[in-house]
C-alpha positions as CSV (number, residue, x, y, z in Angstrom):
1,M,51.1,9.1,-13.6
2,G,54.1,10.4,-15.3
3,I,55.7,9.4,-18.6
4,S,59.0,10.2,-20.2
5,P,60.9,9.0,-23.4
6,S,63.3,6.1,-22.5
7,T,66.5,7.1,-24.3
8,G,69.1,5.3,-22.2
9,L,67.8,1.7,-22.6
10,R,68.4,-0.7,-25.5
11,K,66.6,-4.1,-25.6
12,G,65.6,-3.6,-21.9
13,V,69.2,-3.1,-20.8
14,V,70.8,0.2,-19.5
15,V,73.3,1.5,-22.1
16,N,73.5,5.1,-20.9
17,I,73.2,5.7,-17.2
18,E,72.9,9.5,-17.4
19,A,70.1,9.4,-20.0
20,T,68.2,6.7,-18.1
21,L,68.3,8.5,-14.7
22,K,67.1,11.7,-16.4
23,S,64.1,9.7,-17.9
24,V,63.4,8.2,-14.4
25,A,63.5,11.6,-12.7
26,S,61.4,13.3,-15.3
27,A,58.6,10.6,-15.2
28,I,58.5,10.5,-11.4
29,E,58.5,14.4,-11.2
30,A,55.5,14.5,-13.5
31,A,53.7,11.9,-11.3
32,E,54.6,13.9,-8.2
33,M,53.1,17.1,-9.6
34,M,49.9,15.3,-10.6
35,S,49.4,13.5,-7.3
36,G,50.7,16.3,-5.0
37,R,52.9,13.8,-3.2
38,E,56.6,13.4,-2.8
39,V,58.2,10.1,-3.9
40,H,61.1,8.6,-1.9
41,A,61.1,5.0,-3.0
42,C,59.7,2.9,-5.9
43,W,59.0,-0.6,-7.1
44,T,61.1,-1.0,-10.3
45,G,60.2,-3.2,-13.3
46,I,62.9,-5.2,-15.0
47,G,62.9,-6.9,-18.4
48,G,64.9,-7.5,-21.5
49,S,66.8,-10.2,-23.3
50,H,68.9,-11.1,-20.2
51,I,65.8,-12.5,-18.4
52,D,65.5,-16.3,-18.2
53,G,63.2,-18.7,-16.5
54,I,63.5,-22.4,-15.4
55,N,61.3,-24.8,-13.6
56,S,62.6,-26.7,-10.6
57,R,61.5,-29.0,-7.9
58,G,62.4,-29.4,-4.2
59,V,61.7,-32.2,-1.6
60,V,61.9,-32.1,2.2
61,A,60.8,-34.3,5.1
62,V,58.0,-32.8,7.1
63,T,59.1,-31.9,10.6
64,G,55.7,-30.3,11.4
65,R,54.3,-28.3,14.3
66,N,53.5,-31.5,16.1
67,R,55.9,-34.5,15.6
68,E,53.1,-37.0,16.2
69,T,50.6,-35.6,13.6
70,R,53.2,-34.3,11.1
71,E,51.2,-31.2,10.4
72,I,52.8,-29.0,7.7
73,G,53.7,-25.5,8.9
74,N,55.3,-22.4,7.5
75,D,58.8,-23.6,8.3
76,D,58.2,-26.7,6.1
77,V,56.9,-24.6,3.2
78,N,59.9,-22.2,3.5
79,R,62.3,-25.1,3.6
80,V,60.9,-26.9,0.5
81,L,60.9,-23.6,-1.4
82,E,64.6,-23.1,-0.5
83,A,65.3,-26.7,-1.6
84,A,63.7,-26.0,-5.0
85,R,65.6,-22.7,-5.3
86,A,69.0,-24.5,-4.8
87,V,69.8,-24.7,-8.6
88,V,73.2,-24.0,-10.1
89,I,73.3,-20.7,-12.0
90,P,76.3,-18.9,-13.4
91,M,78.1,-16.4,-11.2
92,D,77.0,-13.5,-13.4
93,R,73.3,-14.2,-12.8
94,Q,71.0,-13.8,-9.8
95,V,67.6,-15.2,-8.8
96,L,64.9,-12.5,-9.4
97,E,61.7,-14.5,-8.5
98,V,60.8,-17.9,-7.1
99,I,57.2,-18.6,-7.8
100,P,55.5,-21.7,-6.3
101,Q,53.4,-23.6,-9.0
102,A,52.1,-26.5,-7.0
103,Y,52.9,-28.7,-4.0
104,I,52.9,-32.5,-3.6
105,V,52.2,-34.1,-0.2
106,D,53.0,-37.8,-0.1
107,D,52.4,-38.3,-3.9
108,Q,49.2,-36.3,-3.7
109,K,49.7,-33.8,-6.6
110,G,48.1,-30.5,-7.5
111,I,48.0,-28.9,-4.0
112,R,48.0,-25.1,-4.0
113,N,48.4,-24.5,-0.3
114,P,49.8,-27.3,1.9
115,L,49.6,-25.5,5.2
116,D,48.0,-27.5,8.0
117,M,47.8,-30.7,5.9
118,I,49.3,-33.9,7.4
119,G,52.1,-35.7,5.6
120,V,55.6,-37.1,5.7
121,R,57.1,-35.8,2.6
122,L,56.6,-32.4,1.0
123,E,57.6,-31.5,-2.6
124,S,57.3,-28.2,-4.4
125,E,57.3,-27.3,-8.1
126,V,58.5,-23.7,-8.7
127,H,59.3,-21.4,-11.6
128,I,62.6,-19.6,-11.0
129,I,63.3,-16.3,-12.9
130,T,66.9,-15.2,-13.2
131,C,68.5,-12.0,-14.5
132,S,71.9,-10.6,-15.3
133,V,73.6,-9.2,-12.1
134,T,75.1,-6.3,-13.9
135,S,71.9,-5.4,-15.7
136,A,70.0,-5.4,-12.4
137,Q,72.7,-3.3,-10.6
138,N,72.9,-0.8,-13.4
139,L,69.1,-0.3,-13.3
140,I,69.2,0.1,-9.5
141,K,72.1,2.6,-9.8
142,C,70.1,4.7,-12.3
143,V,67.1,4.9,-9.9
144,N,69.3,5.6,-6.9
145,R,71.2,8.4,-8.7
146,A,67.9,9.9,-9.8
147,G,67.3,10.3,-6.0
148,F,65.0,7.3,-5.2
149,R,65.3,4.1,-3.3
150,V,64.4,0.8,-5.0
151,N,62.2,-1.3,-2.8
152,D,62.6,-4.3,-5.0
153,L,63.0,-5.4,-8.7
154,I,59.9,-7.0,-10.2
155,L,59.7,-8.8,-13.5
156,Q,57.7,-6.5,-15.9
157,T,55.7,-9.3,-17.5
158,L,54.8,-10.7,-14.1
159,A,53.5,-7.2,-13.2
160,A,51.6,-6.8,-16.5
161,G,50.0,-10.2,-15.9
162,R,48.9,-9.1,-12.5
163,A,47.2,-6.1,-13.9
164,T,45.6,-7.5,-17.0
165,L,44.8,-11.2,-16.6
166,T,41.8,-12.7,-14.8
167,G,42.1,-15.8,-12.5
168,E,40.1,-17.8,-15.0
169,E,42.5,-17.0,-17.9
170,K,45.5,-18.0,-15.7
171,E,43.8,-21.3,-14.8
172,L,42.9,-22.1,-18.4
173,G,46.4,-21.3,-19.6
174,T,47.3,-18.0,-21.3
175,A,50.3,-16.5,-23.0
176,L,50.8,-12.9,-22.1
177,I,52.8,-11.2,-24.9
178,D,54.2,-7.8,-23.9
179,L,55.2,-5.9,-27.1
180,G,57.8,-3.5,-25.8
181,G,60.2,-1.2,-27.6
182,G,63.4,-3.2,-27.6
183,T,62.1,-6.7,-26.7
184,T,58.9,-8.8,-26.8
185,D,58.5,-10.5,-23.4
186,V,56.2,-13.5,-22.9
187,M,54.9,-15.0,-19.7
188,V,53.0,-18.3,-20.1
189,Y,50.5,-19.2,-17.4
190,S,49.4,-22.8,-16.9
191,Q,47.0,-24.0,-14.2
192,G,46.9,-20.7,-12.5
193,T,50.7,-20.0,-12.2
194,P,53.6,-18.9,-14.4
195,Y,55.0,-21.8,-16.3
196,S,57.5,-20.3,-18.8
197,T,59.3,-17.0,-19.3
198,I,60.3,-16.1,-22.9
199,T,62.1,-13.1,-24.3
200,I,62.3,-12.3,-28.1
201,P,65.0,-9.7,-28.9
202,A,62.8,-7.6,-31.2
203,G,60.0,-5.1,-30.6
204,G,58.4,-1.9,-31.6
205,A,61.8,-0.1,-32.1
206,Q,62.6,-2.6,-34.9
207,V,59.3,-1.7,-36.7
208,T,60.2,2.0,-36.5
209,S,63.7,1.2,-37.7
210,D,62.4,-0.6,-40.7
211,I,60.3,2.4,-41.7
212,S,63.2,4.7,-41.2
213,I,65.7,2.6,-43.2
214,I,63.4,1.7,-46.1
215,K,62.0,5.2,-46.5
216,N,65.2,7.1,-45.7
217,I,63.6,9.2,-43.0
218,S,64.6,10.0,-39.4
219,F,63.8,7.7,-36.6
220,E,61.6,10.3,-35.0
221,N,59.5,10.8,-38.2
222,A,59.3,7.0,-38.6
223,E,57.9,6.7,-35.1
224,R,55.3,9.4,-35.8
225,I,54.3,7.6,-39.0
226,K,53.9,4.3,-37.1
227,L,51.8,5.9,-34.4
228,D,49.6,8.0,-36.8
229,A,49.2,5.7,-39.8
230,G,50.7,2.4,-38.8
231,C,48.6,-0.8,-39.4
232,C,49.5,-4.5,-39.9
233,W,46.2,-5.9,-41.1
234,E,44.9,-5.1,-44.7
235,E,41.2,-5.2,-43.9
236,L,41.6,-2.4,-41.4
237,L,43.1,-0.1,-44.0
238,E,39.9,1.6,-45.1
239,R,41.4,3.6,-47.9
240,D,44.9,4.0,-49.3
241,G,45.5,7.6,-48.2
242,E,48.9,9.2,-48.0
243,I,50.9,10.6,-45.1
244,I,53.2,13.7,-45.5
245,V,56.7,13.5,-44.0
246,P,58.7,16.7,-43.5
247,G,61.8,16.9,-45.7
248,V,65.3,16.7,-44.3
249,G,67.9,19.5,-44.8
250,G,65.5,21.8,-46.7
251,R,64.2,19.1,-49.1
252,P,60.5,19.1,-50.1
253,P,58.1,17.1,-48.0
254,L,57.8,13.4,-48.8
255,S,54.4,11.7,-49.5
256,I,54.1,8.0,-48.5
257,P,51.0,5.8,-49.3
258,K,49.6,4.1,-46.2
259,S,49.7,0.8,-48.0
260,Q,53.5,1.0,-48.3
261,I,53.7,1.6,-44.5
262,L,51.5,-1.5,-44.0
263,G,53.8,-3.5,-46.3
264,I,56.8,-2.6,-44.1
265,I,55.1,-3.1,-40.7
266,R,53.3,-6.4,-41.3
267,P,56.4,-8.5,-42.1
268,R,58.2,-7.4,-39.0
269,M,55.2,-8.0,-36.7
270,E,54.6,-11.4,-38.4
271,E,58.2,-12.3,-37.7
272,I,57.9,-11.4,-34.1
273,F,54.7,-13.4,-33.6
274,T,56.2,-16.3,-35.5
275,M,59.3,-16.3,-33.2
276,V,56.9,-16.4,-30.2
277,K,54.9,-19.2,-31.7
278,E,58.0,-21.3,-32.3
279,K,58.9,-20.9,-28.6
280,L,55.4,-21.8,-27.4
281,D,55.2,-24.9,-29.6
282,K,58.3,-26.3,-27.9
283,L,56.7,-26.1,-24.4
284,S,55.3,-29.4,-23.0
285,L,52.2,-27.9,-21.4
286,A,49.8,-30.2,-19.6
287,R,46.9,-28.7,-21.5
288,P,46.4,-26.3,-24.5
289,L,46.3,-22.6,-23.9
290,G,42.5,-22.4,-23.3
291,G,42.8,-18.7,-22.3
292,G,44.4,-17.8,-25.6
293,I,46.7,-14.9,-26.2
294,V,46.7,-11.5,-24.4
295,L,48.7,-8.7,-26.0
296,T,49.9,-5.8,-23.9
297,G,52.5,-3.0,-24.0
298,G,52.8,-0.2,-26.5
299,G,53.0,-2.5,-29.6
300,S,49.6,-3.9,-28.8
301,Q,48.0,-0.6,-29.7
302,L,49.1,-1.0,-33.4
303,P,45.9,-1.4,-35.4
304,G,45.6,-5.0,-36.6
305,A,48.0,-6.5,-34.1
306,A,45.3,-8.7,-32.5
307,E,43.9,-9.8,-35.9
308,L,47.4,-10.7,-37.1
309,A,48.1,-12.6,-33.9
310,F,44.8,-14.5,-34.3
311,H,45.7,-15.4,-37.9
312,L,49.1,-16.9,-36.8
313,F,48.4,-18.5,-33.4
314,K,44.9,-19.8,-34.2
315,L,43.9,-19.0,-30.6
316,P,41.6,-16.4,-29.1
317,V,43.4,-13.0,-28.9
318,R,42.6,-9.9,-26.9
319,V,44.4,-6.7,-26.0
320,G,45.2,-6.6,-22.3
321,F,43.9,-3.4,-20.6
322,P,44.6,-3.0,-16.9
323,L,41.7,-4.3,-14.8
324,P,39.7,-1.7,-12.9
325,V,41.5,-0.4,-9.9
326,G,40.1,2.0,-7.3
327,G,41.3,5.5,-7.9
328,L,42.6,4.8,-11.4
329,V,40.7,7.0,-13.9
330,D,39.7,5.4,-17.2
331,E,42.1,7.5,-19.2
332,Y,45.0,5.4,-17.9
333,R,43.3,2.0,-18.6
334,N,45.7,1.6,-21.4
335,P,48.0,-1.3,-22.4
336,V,51.0,1.0,-22.2
337,Y,50.5,1.3,-18.4
338,A,49.8,-2.4,-17.7
339,A,53.2,-3.1,-16.2
340,A,53.1,0.1,-14.1
341,V,49.7,-0.7,-12.7
342,G,50.9,-4.2,-12.0
343,L,54.0,-2.9,-10.1
344,V,51.6,-1.0,-7.8
345,L,49.5,-4.1,-7.1
346,E,52.5,-6.4,-6.7
347,G,54.3,-3.9,-4.5
348,A,51.2,-3.5,-2.3
349,S,50.9,-7.3,-2.0
350,R,54.5,-7.7,-1.0
351,E,54.1,-5.1,1.7
352,G,51.2,-7.1,3.1
353,K,48.6,-4.5,1.9
354,T,47.0,-6.4,-0.9
355,G,45.1,-4.0,-3.1
356,D,43.0,-6.6,-4.8
357,G,42.1,-8.7,-1.8
358,A,44.7,-11.4,-2.6
359,E,46.5,-13.2,0.2
360,L,50.3,-13.5,0.6
361,R,51.6,-16.8,-0.9
362,P,52.4,-19.6,1.5
363,G,55.8,-19.0,3.1
364,E,55.8,-15.3,1.9
365,K,56.3,-12.7,4.6
366,G,55.0,-9.1,4.5
367,Q,57.8,-6.6,4.6
368,T,56.2,-4.0,6.8
369,S,56.6,-3.9,10.6
370,L,56.2,-1.4,13.4
371,F,60.0,-0.9,13.4
372,S,60.2,-0.2,9.7
373,K,57.2,2.2,9.8
374,L,58.8,4.0,12.8
375,T,62.2,4.2,10.9
376,E,60.5,5.6,7.8
377,W,58.6,8.2,9.9
378,L,61.8,9.3,11.7
379,R,63.7,9.6,8.3
380,K,60.9,11.7,6.8
381,E,60.6,14.0,9.8
382,F,64.2,14.6,10.8
383,F,66.4,13.7,7.9
């Protein structure tokens, strides 16, 4: 693994290409040194306030492998997914993901895999995730200029859900809340599949900024205070100690009580969770979120985050650590790396080499072939 401060992003969007590509190159270089392998291409996570999700439905007549039996084949599944995908979106947006939720065969609902079933009409319900074209292109440009090829863009919350949620949680209904730096991204799962994508334009950086502004200290010192002494639940503050902050411009060090830090952090975290709750309350879910709330991302490590979320949502809450993966040492089973681990799993799945034993979705094609493998070998050996 490799990690580097992300200085060129704001609210998940590239605002400084040079700074972002340096961060990308630095992180990958650290991972290369640790693994002893050279990186040429990568799966890239995308997120931020420009992400949006809609649910759509498509209907087609079954042509079938055999006209007499009307047996549903891969062509029918691909056609119905294309029909569901045919929604009008603005010119400045592009489709990032089309995720099948369920299929309906001749009014028979709730079918997960319609292949080989017999029917006349096939319907599909899908969740379509869109993103800003310019945001996606700028992200790809940063990775390319750092010297790497982007295999594909994958939604970060989708990757984090892949790494942290169990099948049972997805089936019962779960809201995955990724507490990032610039944004808080939410993926709601219902009946085993993504149902809604939500983005809140506030995250851990706003918490740090509040400390910096209220206490008149630098952003870097405020971040250190948040990591070392931050808390957002009173019961976890064992005793009201003090934290010493270096003075600016030769001034004497500043002493700040931990209770004052809690008084700054809690209102902002409460506001973020309240904004998420308001979005969740507007959803017309078929059943309540029986799987509760799963917190992941850097903000989930803040002491008291789970307790505060439980207090506000009135649902079971846990912190989402990446599920055990072969070769991943325990040191990296950390919510900060949830999206990165999920990108590896999702990337392996899309290449047809499913790392967790999962099968490709109906109508989904693996992207590896003998020709592509030969091309890659020739490029490595001779170019």
